[in-house]
C-alpha positions in Angstrom: 100.7 97.2 113.1 101.8 99.3 116.0 104.5 101.6 114.7 107.1 103.4 116.8 109.4 106.2 115.7 112.6 107.9 117.0 113.9 107.1 120.4 111.0 104.7 121.2 111.8 102.7 118.0 115.5 102.5 118.7 115.0 101.5 122.4 112.3 99.0 121.5 114.6 97.3 119.0 117.6 97.4 121.4 115.5 95.8 124.2 114.1 93.1 121.9 110.5 94.5 122.3 110.2 95.8 118.7 111.4 94.9 115.2 112.6 97.3 112.5 110.1 98.3 109.8 111.7 98.1 106.4 115.1 98.5 108.0 114.1 101.6 110.0 113.9 104.3 111.3 110.5 103.1 112.4 109.9 99.9 114.3 106.8 97.9 115.3 106.0 96.3 118.7 102.9 94.4 117.7 101.2 93.1 114.6 97.7 92.0 113.6 97.8 88.4 112.4 95.1 87.6 109.8 94.4 84.0 108.8 91.9 82.7 106.3 90.4 84.0 103.1 88.4 87.2 102.6 85.0 86.7 104.3 86.1 84.1 106.7 89.1 85.3 108.7 90.4 85.2 112.2 92.4 88.1 113.6 94.7 88.3 116.6 97.3 90.7 118.0 100.8 89.3 118.4 103.8 90.9 120.1 106.9 91.4 117.9 109.1 89.5 120.2 106.8 86.5 120.0 106.6 86.7 116.2 110.4 86.8 116.0 110.5 83.5 117.9 108.1 81.7 115.6 109.3 78.6 113.8 106.5 78.7 111.2 108.0 79.2 107.7 105.2 81.4 106.3 105.5 83.7 109.3 109.2 83.9 109.2 109.1 84.7 105.4 106.6 87.5 105.9 108.5 88.9 108.8 111.7 88.9 106.7 109.9 91.0 104.0 108.5 93.4 106.6 111.8 94.0 108.4 114.3 94.0 105.5 115.7 97.4 104.5 114.2 98.7 101.2 116.8 99.2 98.5 116.9 102.5 96.7 114.0 102.9 94.2 115.1 104.3 90.9 118.2 105.6 92.6 116.3 107.3 95.5 117.0 106.1 99.1 113.9 104.7 100.9 115.1 105.6 104.4 112.5 108.3 104.8 109.3 109.3 103.1 110.0 110.6 99.6 107.7 112.8 97.5 106.5 112.1 93.9 105.2 115.3 92.3 102.3 115.0 89.8 102.6 116.6 86.3 99.4 116.0 84.3 100.0 116.7 80.7 96.2 116.4 80.1 93.2 118.5 79.4 90.8 116.6 81.7 92.6 115.4 84.9 90.3 115.8 87.9 92.1 118.5 89.7 94.4 120.3 87.3 93.3 119.3 83.8 94.6 121.8 81.2 96.9 123.6 83.7 100.1 122.0 82.3 98.9 120.5 79.0 101.4 122.5 76.9 105.0 121.1 76.9 106.5 124.4 78.2 104.1 124.6 81.1 104.6 121.0 82.0 108.4 121.3 81.9 108.3 124.4 84.0 106.0 122.8 86.5 108.2 119.7 86.8 111.3 121.8 87.4 109.4 123.7 90.1 108.3 120.4 91.8 111.9 119.1 91.8 113.2 122.3 93.3 110.5 122.2 96.0 111.6 118.7 97.1 110.1 116.1 94.9 112.4 113.1 94.5 110.3 111.9 91.6 108.1 113.7 89.0 105.3 111.6 87.5 104.4 112.6 83.9 101.0 111.5 82.7 99.3 112.0 79.4 96.0 110.1 80.0 93.6 111.0 82.8 92.5 107.9 84.8 89.9 109.8 86.9 86.6 108.1 87.4 84.6 108.2 84.2 87.6 109.0 82.0 87.7 107.5 78.5 90.9 105.9 77.2 93.2 108.2 75.3 94.6 107.2 71.8 98.1 105.9 72.0 99.5 108.4 69.5 97.9 111.3 71.4 99.3 110.1 74.7 102.8 109.9 73.1 102.4 113.4 71.6 101.6 114.7 75.0 104.3 113.1 77.2 107.4 112.5 75.0 108.5 116.2 74.5 108.2 116.9 78.2 110.2 113.8 79.3 112.8 114.4 76.6 113.3 118.1 77.7 113.5 117.2 81.4 116.0 114.4 80.8 118.2 116.5 78.5 118.2 119.3 81.1 119.4 116.9 83.8 116.4 117.2 86.1 117.3 116.5 89.7 114.2 114.3 90.3 113.8 110.8 88.8 111.3 110.9 85.9 108.3 108.6 86.1 105.8 107.8 83.2 102.2 107.3 84.3 100.8 105.1 81.6 99.0 101.7 81.0 100.4 101.3 77.4 103.6 99.5 76.6 104.3 101.7 73.5 104.2 104.8 75.8 106.3 103.0 78.4 109.0 102.2 75.8 109.1 105.7 74.3 109.2 107.3 77.7 112.1 105.1 78.9 114.0 105.7 75.7 113.7 109.5 76.4 114.8 109.3 80.0 112.1 108.0 82.2 113.5 105.6 84.9 110.1 104.6 86.4 106.9 103.1 85.0 103.8 103.9 87.0 100.9 101.8 85.8 97.5 102.0 87.4 96.7 98.6 86.1 99.8 96.9 87.6 101.1 95.9 84.1 97.8 94.1 83.3 96.1 96.4 80.9 98.5 95.9 78.0 99.5 92.2 77.2 103.0 93.4 76.3 103.6 95.6 79.4 105.2 93.0 81.6 107.8 91.9 79.0 108.5 95.6 78.0 109.0 96.7 81.7 111.3 93.8 82.3 113.4 94.6 79.2 113.4 98.3 79.9 115.3 98.1 83.2 113.0 100.7 84.7 111.6 100.6 88.2 107.9 99.9 88.3 104.9 101.0 90.5 102.2 98.4 90.6 98.8 99.8 91.5 95.5 98.2 92.5 92.5 99.2 90.5 89.1 97.5 90.3 87.8 97.8 86.8 88.5 100.3 84.1 88.6 104.1 84.9 85.5 104.6 82.8 83.4 102.3 85.0 85.4 101.6 88.1 83.2 103.7 90.4 80.0 102.0 89.3 79.2 100.2 92.6 82.5 98.5 93.4 82.1 95.5 95.8 84.6 93.7 98.0 84.3 91.0 100.6 87.3 92.3 102.5 89.0 95.2 100.7 92.2 95.2 102.6 92.9 91.5 102.0 91.8 91.6 98.4 94.0 94.5 97.6 96.9 92.9 99.4 96.4 89.6 97.6 96.1 91.3 94.2 99.3 93.3 94.7 101.1 90.2 95.9 100.0 88.3 92.8 101.1 91.2 90.5 104.5 91.3 92.2 104.9 87.6 91.7 103.9 88.0 88.0 106.4 90.9 87.6 109.2 88.9 89.2 108.4 85.9 87.0 108.6 88.1 84.0 112.1 89.1 84.9 111.6 92.3 86.9 113.7 92.1 90.1 111.8 92.7 93.3 114.0 95.6 94.2 112.7 97.5 91.1 109.1 97.3 92.3 106.8 99.4 94.5 103.2 98.9 95.4 100.2 101.3 95.5 96.8 100.4 97.0 95.0 102.6 94.5 93.0 105.0 96.7 89.9 106.0 94.7 90.3 103.5 92.0 87.2 101.3 92.1 86.6 102.0 95.8 83.9 103.7 97.9 84.7 106.0 100.8 84.5 103.1 103.3 86.9 101.0 101.1 89.4 103.9 101.0 89.2 104.5 104.7 89.7 100.8 105.4 92.8 100.8 103.2 94.3 103.9 104.8 93.7 102.4 108.3 95.4 99.2 107.3 98.2 100.7 105.1 101.0 99.3 107.2 99.8 95.8 106.1 101.3 96.4 102.7 104.8 96.3 104.2 104.4 92.5 104.1 104.8 92.7 100.4 108.5 93.5 100.9 108.6 96.5 98.5 108.3 100.3 99.0 104.7 101.4 99.6 103.4 104.4 97.5 100.3 106.3 98.6 98.5 108.5 96.2 95.5 110.3 97.7 96.3 114.0 97.0 93.2 116.1 96.3 91.1 113.0 95.8 87.3 112.6 96.3 87.9 110.8 99.7 89.2 114.2 101.0 86.1 116.0 99.6 83.8 113.4 101.1 85.3 113.9 104.6 85.8 117.7 104.5 82.9 118.8 102.2 85.4 120.5 99.9 83.9 120.0 96.4 86.7 121.8 94.5 89.9 119.5 94.4 92.1 122.6 94.5 90.6 123.5 97.9 91.8 120.1 99.4 95.3 121.1 100.3 94.9 120.7 104.0 93.2 117.4 103.7 95.9 116.2 101.3 98.6 117.1 103.8 96.7 115.2 106.5 96.6 112.1 104.4 100.3 112.4 103.5 101.2 112.6 107.2 98.9 109.6 107.9 100.7 107.6 105.2 104.1 108.6 106.4 103.1 107.6 109.9 102.1 104.2 108.6 105.6 103.8 107.1 104.8 104.6 103.4 108.0 105.3 101.6 106.6 107.5 98.8 103.6 109.9 98.8 102.4 111.1 95.4 101.1 114.7 95.6 100.2 117.8 93.6 101.4 120.3 96.2 105.1 119.5 96.7 106.3 122.5 98.6 103.6 122.3 101.2 104.0 118.5 101.6 107.8 118.9 102.0 107.2 121.3 104.8 104.6 119.1 106.5 106.8 116.0 106.3 109.9 117.8 107.5 108.0 119.0 110.6 106.5 115.6 111.1 109.9 113.9 110.9 111.5 116.3 113.3 108.6 115.7 115.8 108.8 111.9 115.7 112.6 111.6 115.6 113.6 114.5 117.8 116.0 115.8 115.2 115.8 118.8 112.8 116.0 118.1 109.1 118.9 120.5 108.3 
């Protein structure tokens, strides 16, 4: 998808040469049309003006999802890239395990991320890094509940997200003030998760992952990773809607690093704009991940700030509505400068 920003986007829409992406401020002038199943597809580039004139029902339905404005997600406007700050209340997360495992440290860190510009803070009590073992439900509850409760009672300015695969943890977190459920299994790990999420009223991030965290990097194979991830997320969105979760409460995450090789991750980043066809906000989480180390040679995740900023800008340029990051202050600055450069307007 060829994406335009600022004056170019506005002029392209006005002249009928481009269409709004998710309601704006970006637009697209052309799109890659993919037909067929993974392994046997045909691809062609079509101009936006020609797509808009199509009478085919499937094309018009997809186009409507791509162009429709995204409603606020958990009360946060989706009219510009928003930041989700990461708070790992764990001893073994890949980049900051143990840094914020104590409730006081986690609470202080979450407050800092909100002050630095995070619209969401994502609280996680179970590491889902490659090779990680599953955490006992009671232990996960012990880790996250005090933090969420403190932040909600203090009236944190950012919306609180719970990063979990377990319905009992989801339920406890929402009861204590979480308004978002962020599930790396897209509500498929726990058989009670779909019904619980629907009943809770929380917004939900559905992520693609191939396999369990413990084994997901053991030779993951795809025929066409971009189409397979898209089809999976589309199916999980359909399942969520069928379970009673309104589409406006959903967001989609391609799951960079979750059961994917470097080539798979790069293919997904290069085709990220494809996910706008799902009709929900797109979340990109690649901060400090192995893909950055593979490209830059930085073995220590805490030395991958520059690469993390690069992938955040790449995601925003592809129209991602949410970027999930460790380094909020630096990402806020980078996105502010990027937005000013593509729109021609200062932020303040």
